N, C-alpha and C positions, 0 to 999 in steps of 0.2 A: 737324644732324639728331639732336640729342641731346635731344629732348623727352621728356616723360614719359607716363605711363600713364593707364591706366584704373583702375582699381580703386578707395575709400570715404572718406567724410570727415565728420569731426565739426567743427562750427564753433560756438563759444560766443558767443552774442549774447544777453545776459541782460536781461529786462524786469521791472519791478515796478510794480504799481499797487495802491493800497489806499485805499478809501473816499474817492476824490476827491483823494488826495495820494499821492505815491510816493517811496520811498527807494531810491537806487541805489548800486551799488558800481562800482568801476573796470571790472569785466568784465561787468556786466549788472544786472538788476533782478529783483525777486521778484514773483510773481503774488499778487494778493489772495486768490485761491481756493486755500485749503489751504496757503498759504505755500510753494508749489513754485517753484523757481528755473527760469526759462524758458531753454531752449537751442535753438539750431538745429543739427541734426546733418546735415551735408551729405555725401551719399553719392556716390561717384564713379560708381556704377552703381545701377540700380534693381532691387529684387526679390531673387531667390534668392541671387545672389552675395553679398549683404549681409544674409543671413537673420538674423544675430545682432542687428542693429540693430532689425529689425521685431519679433523675439521679445522683446527687451529693452523695447520700447515697449508691445506689446500684452499681454504677460504681467505688466506692472507692475513690472519690475525697475528701470527708471529712476525710477519713482515711489517705490519703496522707498528710493531714494537721495536723495529730496527734489528730483527733477528733473522738469520738464515739458518733454519733448523733442519738437520738430517735426523730422521727417525730410524733408530736401530732397535729392532724388535726381537723378542723371544729369549732374552738373557736370563729371565727368571728373577724372583724376588730376592733370593739369597745373594745373587750377584750384585743386585742394586744396592743393598744395604752394605755389603762389603766394600764396594767401590766408592760410594759416597762417604762412608765412615772413614775410609783410609785416605780420603782427599784426592783420589785418582780422578774423580769426576765431581762436578759441583751440585748436580741435581739428580733426583730419581723419583719415580712414581712407583709405589709398592704397597703391598698389603700391610696394614697396621700390625697384624699378627707377626710379621717379620721384624718390625721396628722395635717392639717392646722388648724382646730378648736382647736386642743389640744395646738398647739403653740400660738394660740390667747389667751389661758388661761395660757400661760407661763409654760406648762408642760415640764419637763426636759428630752427631748430626741432629738436625732439628726438623720438626714438622712445621711447614709454613703454609699449608693449604690442605683442608680436608676435602677429598673428592667425593666420597660416597657417604650417605647418611643412613643406610640400611645395611644389615649384615649380608655380605656377599655369599656366605655359605649357608647351606641347608643340610640337615641331618635327617635322612629319610629311609623308609623301608617300603616294600611293595604294598599296595593298597590292601591286598588280601592277607597280609602277614598278621600273625597272632600277637606280634609285639606292638605294644601301645605306648610304652614309655622307656626312657633310657635305662632304668634299673633292670629291665628285662633282657638287656643285652649281655648280662653276665654269662661268660662262657661262650659268647658268640664271636664271629669274625666280621670286622668292619672294613669295607673297602675305602681306599683313599687313592688319589691320583698317583702319588709318589710319597715315599716315606720322609722325604725332605720338603714336601709340598706345604703351601701356606695354610692348608686346612688342618695340619697335624697339631699345632699348638691349640687351635680351637677345639678339636675333638678331644684332646687330652683334658682341657678345662671343662668341657661339657660333661665328660665322663666323671671327672672328679667331683662335680657338683652333685652327682648321683651316687657318690661313694665308690666309684669304680676306677681301677688303675690299669693302664695299658700294660700288656705282657703278663700281668698277674691275673686280671679278671677278664680281659678281652684281648683279642689279637687284631692287629692292623695288617691289612694286606694291600700291597701296591698293585693296582690292576689297571692303571691308566685312567684317562679322562674321556676316551671315545665312547660314544653311546653303545656301540657294538660290544666293546669290552665289558662295560658295566652290565648290560643285559645278559651276556653270556655268563658272567660271574654269578648273577642271581639265579639264572636257569640251572646251572650246574651245582648250585648249593655251596659255592666257594665262599660266599659272603651272605650275611643276613641283613646287613644295613650298609648304607653308603653315605659319605659326606663329601660334598663337592661344591664348587663355585657355580654361580648362575649360568656361566657359559657352558659348563658341562651338562647341567640339568636341563637346559632348554632343548638341547639336541636329543636328550633322552626322552623327554616328553613328546617331542615331535615324532618320535617313533611309536607313539601310542602307549608308552609306559605310564601307568598310574601309580601314584605313591601317596603316602601320608607322612607328614613331617613330625619328627620327634623333638625338634629343637625347642628348648625351654623358652618361655616368654621373655625372660631377662636377657636372652641372647639374640632376640629377633631384631632389635632396633639399634644394634651396635654399629659404629663406623667401621668401614672395612679398608679404605684406600686413602693414601695421603701422598702429597708431594713432600719429599724431604730434600734439604739442602745442607751442604757442608758448613761447618762453623766458619771456615775460611771465606767462602763466598759471601756469607751473611755479613761478616765483618768488613770485607774489602770491597764488595760489589753489591750493596743492598739494592741499588737501582735495577740490577739484573734479576734479582728475585721478584721485584715488582713487575717487571716486563713478562717474565715467564708465567707468573700467576695470572696476570691480566689477560694474556692470550688464551690461557686455558679457561678462564671465566667467560670470555667472549664466546669461545667455541661451545661451551656448555649451554650458555644462554641461547645461542643460535639453534642448537639441536632441540632444546626444549620448546622453543617457539615455532620452529619449522621442522618437525621430524621428517616430513616428506623430502625436504631438500637434503637433510642429513643422510637419509636413506639412499637417495640418488648418488650422493657423493661417495658414500661407503661402497656402493655396488661397483663403482668405477675403480676405486682405490684397492679394494680387496675382493675382486670378483669371485675368487674360489670359495669365499664364505657366503656367497649369495647365489649359488647355483640353484638352490631352492629358495626363491624370493620370499615365500611365506615364512619359512623358518628363519631366514636372515632378518626379516622385519621383526619377528618376535625377539630375536637376540638383541637387536638394536633398541627396541622399545624397553626391554628389560633393563638395559644398562643406562638408558636415559633416565628411567624412573629411579634407579639407584642414586643418580646424581642430582635429583630434584630436591631442593631445600624444603624441609618441613615448615620453616618460617622464612619466606622470601625477604622479609625486612632485614634479616641479619646479613644478607649478601652471600655471594658465592665464596666458597673456601672457608666459611665459618667453622671454627674448631670448637666442638662441644666437649669441654674439659670433663664434665660429669660422666659422659659416655666413655671417654678414655679411661677414667678412673675405674669404671665398672670392669673394663677389660683387664686393667692391671690387677684388680682384686681377684678376678676369676682365674687369671693366669698364674696367680700365686698358689692356687690349689693344686692338688695332685701329689703323687709320690713317684719320682721327684717332681716338684712344681716346674712349670716353664720359666717362671720368674722367681728368684730367691731373695733378691734385695728390695730395698725401698726406692722407687723411682720418683724423682722430683719432677712432676709434669710441668711445673712453672718454669723449669730450666729448659725443657725440651719442646714445649708447645709455644710457637712464636706466631702470634696473631698480628704483629705490628705492620705487616705488609698488606693486609687484607682490605683496608679502607681504600687504598690506592688501586688495588686490584679490581675493585668494583667501580672505578671511575671511567665509565664508557657509556 
């Protein structure tokens, strides 16, 4: 039950065509139109949760880096880690909770940019629930989006910190991530608690649901999302890593400084997520906040090794633990591209 998450992904598959002939590189090809290098950017989820990818594309930040990027959304975090780790694609954006178990199995991919600086997930119960801490969940049922969702390793670790084990002390129930499904599960008594990502919970709160968080303090400020790159592209095309990172950094900076413009852009790109503009704006502001640096002097993409180590330590708890071996973060966290990523 150690599968991974949800959360974004970049995959590099490059194509080139020029006047009836084409020249290729090991990682892809160049387009005849404008000499832009074509890339597929695979997103674990579609829309607002990955706003920076859409902003980078539609505001021309990828193009400024010489890239013609096609966004492919909704493949899921497990797919991202598998594809990047197998070298089928060069980049991915995914939840860190999915990356750590892959490193535990020595999958060949590296984190090259930390996207979020606050925990994407929250563990909550209805406001009027008698449950006030994690230990009181013994014998209870906890809702998750999917049993292979990105929140599962996190919930296992949080429960382990309170001495509880999935299947033995508590039961996980897959109920989906839609607000209606979550509300119905609570109302029918199918679950007593729910853990989900910010994108799930915002829609829930927009329906008038009131909750209280059970997530322990030590889990609240953990990083949640990262750009991962294959060992192959890092070795053979380091300049491509710099370009992808810089485009995402530019897009994030744009949204933080002008959230109104980012809101207008996202309404046009993913209109179905903005039919209720008030809720859509709450969604967007939530994810912009998740991407806002605690210390701007460190630059976008800054990788907080100490926070990663906390995750590793927490994921080694439980029976069985999510992580069983020792992970050498110095081997897997690669900050060498971040200085140039912030040169704009």
